[in-house]
N, C-alpha and C positions, 0 to 999 in steps of 0.2 A: 500414563495418560499423555498423549501427544498434543501439543499446542502449536497451532500453525503460526509461525513467526510473521508471516505476511499479514495475517489478520490482526496480530498485536500491533504491528506498525501502522496499519490502517486506522485502528482505533485511536492510537496516540496522535496520529496526524489530524483526525477529525476533532479530537479534544482540543488540540492547539488552535485549530481554525475557529471552533465555536467559542473559545475563550477570548478571542480577540474582539473587541468592541467594534461595531460597524461605524463607519465614518458619519459623524454628525449625530450619533445617538448617545445615550447616557447609561453608564454602568451603575451597578448597585452601590459600589463604594463611593462613586461620585455623588450619588444622592445623599448618602450619609454625611458627606462633607459639605453638603449644600451647594454643590457645583453642578449646574445643569447646562448641557450643551445642546443648543438648538440647531437644526439644519440651517445652512446658510441662506437658503431661499425663503425662510420664514422669519428672518431677523426683522425686528420692528422698524428699523431705519432703512429697509430695502427701498430702492428707488421706485419700483413698481407700486409698492404699498403707499408711498408718499404721493405718487401721482393719482392713485385711486382716491385717496383721502382728499386731495386738493380738488379734484373734479366733483366729488360729492359735496364738499363745502360750497363750492361755487354754484352748484345746482340748487342747494338750499337757499342761498342768497337770492338767486333769481326767482325762485318760487315765492319767497316771502315778499319780495318787491312787487311781484304780480298780484299777490293777495291784497296788499295795501292799495294798489291802484283800483282793483275790482271793488273793494269795500267803499272807497271814496266815491267812485262812479255810481255805485248802488245807492249810497246815501243821498247823493245829489238828485238822481233821477227819481228815487222813491219819495223824496221830500216834495218835489214838484208835483208828482202824481197825487200824493195825499192832500196837498194844499188845494189843488184844483178840485179834487173830489169833495173836500170838506166845504169849500166856499161855493162852488158853482152847482154841485149836485145836491148836497145835503143842506146847504145854507146854514151850516154849523161850524163857524170858524174855530170855536174853542177845541174842536177835535184835533186841530193842528198842534196842540200842546203835547200830544203823544210823541212828537218828533224830538223833543228835548232829551228824554232818556235814551232814545234810539241813537242820537248823535253822540251822547256821552259814552255809551257802551261801544259804539263803533270806533270812536276815537281811542278808547282804551285798548281795543284789540289792535288797532293800527300801531299804537305806541309799542305794544308788546312785540309785534313783528319787526318794527324798526330796531328795537333793542336786540332782537335775535340777529339781525343783519350785522350790527356793529360788533356784537360779541364774536360772531364767526369771523369777521374781518380782523379783529384784534388777535384772535387765536391763530389765524392764518399767517399774519405778519410775524408773530413772536415765536411760533413753534414749527410751522410747516415750511414757510419760505426760507427760514434761516438754515434748514437742513436739506434743501432741494435747490433746483435751478430756477424756481419760480420767483417772481418779484413784483407782480402787479399791485398787490395791496400796499406794499411798502412804497413803491413809486407813487401811487395815488395819494397816500398820506403825505409824502414829502412835497408833492405838488400843491396840495391844499394848504399846507402850512406855509409854503413859500409865496403864495398869492397874497399880496398886500394891496394891489391896485384893483383887482377884480375878485373880491371874495366870493366864494361859492355859496349859493343858496341851496341848502339841503331840501330834499323833497319833504322830509318830515316837518320842516318849518312851514311849508305851504299847506300841508295837511292840517297842521295845528291852527293856522290862521283861518282856514275854511271852516273848521269845526267850531271855533270860538265865535266867528261871525254868525254862523247858522243858529247857534243857541242864543246869542245876544239879540238877534233880529226877530226871533219868534214873539217875545212879549210886545215889541213895538208893532209887529204885523197884526197881532190880535187886537191891539188898541185901535189901529186904523180900521180894521174890518168891523169892529163893534162901535164905530163912531165915538171913540174915546170913552166908552163905557167899560168899566172894569168887571170882568167876569171870572169864573173859576179857571178858565184856561190861562188867563194872564198870570194869576198867582201860581198855578202849577208850573208853568214854563219859567217863571221868575225864580223858582226854587233851584233850578239847575244852573242858573247863571254863575253864582259863586263857586259851584262845584266844578264847572268846566274851566273857569279861570284858574282855580287852585290846581286842578289836574294838569292843565297845560303848562303852568309855570313850573311845577315840580318835574314834569317829564322833559321839558326843554332844558332845564338845568342838568338833569341826569344825562340827557342825550349829548349835550355839548361836552360834558366831561369825558364821555366815552369816545367821542370823535377826536379828542385831543391826545389820546393814548397812542 
């Protein structure tokens, strides 16, 4: 039986080629030893991945900030519309007491979005900007901490003040509209006064701690 030596050499050469692992891949023995080799362009610290993550985080911050402004504007305009409708059209001022829970819920959602913004900013400073060429959040934090003469007023502080004033003013508004007669609307709106004060105090303390990080 005749064996073609050329074919044998070709088989041996193909075996050697197939036995060599491809660049950036993982062999079976490496898996057994818990060693995994990833392609260079899929490394978690690749610059393009960091840039994409940074842009996504910045976009989420912008979106959350816009949501807060929209909610605040909607609460203000909606409150004026309901007050006008209850007093001038229906002649039932006590209906305005429905605004108290609306403001409390709206303020709670605004707080949640502001906490999302600060959480993303903290993560960006500590994990993204330290491993990339970006530095906006760190620079902004340093500038805020260095300002002693002109301290910055955070938007969340203004949103808190507006929400608290709106809830506090409702019972007084109902008393004035009812010629100082106490009705069900007064008591209903008065129930939300301690709730909004406690919520605002708790959220402001938590927010100030996050902005100091």
